[in-house]
Each structure stands twice: as structure tokens, then as C-alpha cells.
N, C-alpha and C positions, 0 to 999 in steps of 0.2 A: 511418479518416481522422481526423486530429486537427483540431479546429475550436475557434475561440475561443468561450468562453461569454460570453453577454451578459445583462444585466438592465438595469433602469432607469438605474442610475448607474455600471455597471462593464462593462468588457470585459477578459477575462483568459484566460490559458492557464497553469494551474498543474499541472505534471506531476511525479509522484513515482515514484522507483524505490525500493522497500522490500524488504529481505531479513531474515528471521528464522529461527531454528532451534528444533527441539524441545529440551527440557531434556536435558542431557548429550549433545546431538547424536545422539540415538537415531534410527535409521532407521525411524520409525513411520508416515511419511506414504506409505503404499502401499495398494493395493487399495481397499477400501471407505472406509477412513479418508481417503485422498487424494480420492476422488470426493466424499465428504461435505464435506471441507474446501473444495473448489472451490464446491460448491453454497452453502455458508454464506457464503463470501466474496462470491460473486455476489449473493446476496440482500441482504446488508448494504450492499454498494456501491450497489445499486439503491435501497434504502431511503434512503440518505444523498444520493443524487444524484451519486455518484462514478461515473466511467466507467472500467472496466477495459480497458486497451489490450492488455496481455499478462499471462498468469499461468502460471508454471511451478512445479509442485509436485514436488520431488525427495524421495527417501526421508528425507533428513536436513536439508532446508531448503526454503524457498520464496521465489520472486521474484514480486513483483507490481508492475506498472507501471500507474499510474492517474492520472486527471485529477480534481482536487478543486476545491473552492470557496475563495475568499479567507478566509472565516471559519474554515476548518478548519486548525488547526495540525498540523504533522507529528506531534508527539507524541500528539495526540488521535486522529488517523487510525490510528496504530499501536495505541494503546490500545483503540480500538473494534474493530479487526479481530482483534487477538490475544485480546481478552477474549471476544468472541462465539464465536470458533472454539474456544478452550479449553473454554468452558462446554458448548457443544453437542457437541463431539467426545467429551469425557470422559463426558458423560451417555449417549451412544449406544454408545460403544465402551469398555466398562468396563476392558479391558486397559490403557487409557491411565492409569487411576487408579494404576497401579504407579509412575508417574513422580511425583516430589514436586509438579511443576507441568507443564503442557503445554509451555510455551515458556520459553526463557531470558529473562532480563530485558533483554538487549541486542538491538539491531537495527541494521541499516545503512539509511541514508536518503540519497538524493541528489535534488536537483531537476534536472530535465531540461528544456531549452528548445530552441526552434528558432533562437535567435540566440546567437551567441558573446558572451562577456564583452567581447572587444575591440570588437565592433560596438556594444554598448551604451555602452561608454566613449566611443567616437567620437561617437555620437549625443548623449550628454549634454554632451560638450565643445562640440559644434557649437551646442547650444541656449544655452549660456552665452556664446557669441560668442568662444570661445578659438581 
């Protein structure tokens, strides 16, 4: 279940859908590598206070849908997750060292919300008295 996060001064719901691929789109995310990748992502997200809503690891890419905090930029979330997985996976699974790097430099990111853009526009317009 998706719930709003609250603290002393904020109420927020920040959801990200992220996708990235191994270097050269090699199908290396299988078997123990995929299992370890999942464990590493889960541990890092728990450490940072991010909640994984869905995680799908395919042989040549992964999707992660997670809830983050307002102080966490999209680029920093991606950097943290790609960085720790690259480091830990290449340390444990030395066959991954054959790749020049674990991940491509690119990624896909989309914010996901429970309210449509049209609903937000109407709400803001109503607040302005338009």
C-alpha cells in the first residue's frame, strides 16, 4: 500500500520508476547475480529509508519502483543504487569484471503520482481564484 510520508514539517508522496541496463546491454542479471542484485538494492533502500514498491530484474535491464524522501534527487538515488550494486556485484561475481563497467551511464526515470496533471492544474487554478 502506498502511504504519504510525514515528518515535523512535511507530508509527501514521491514515487520514482527507474530503469537501467548493464554495459553493452549484456544479459548478465541472471541466477545468483540477479539474486544478489536484489539483496543489495533492498539493503541500500532500507538504509536510505526508501521503500521499494516493485522490483523486476531482467537479464539485460532492471526496473525499480520506489518511494523516496524530498531531499533525495533523482540523480542521487540512481547514483547510489547503481554505485553500490556495481561495486558489490563486481566484487562477488568476478566474471562481471570483463565488462568495462557494470552499468551504462544512462537511465530512465519517471515520477509517478496518484493525481493527474490535470487535477493539479485545476486545484492550483482554484486556489488562485481563477
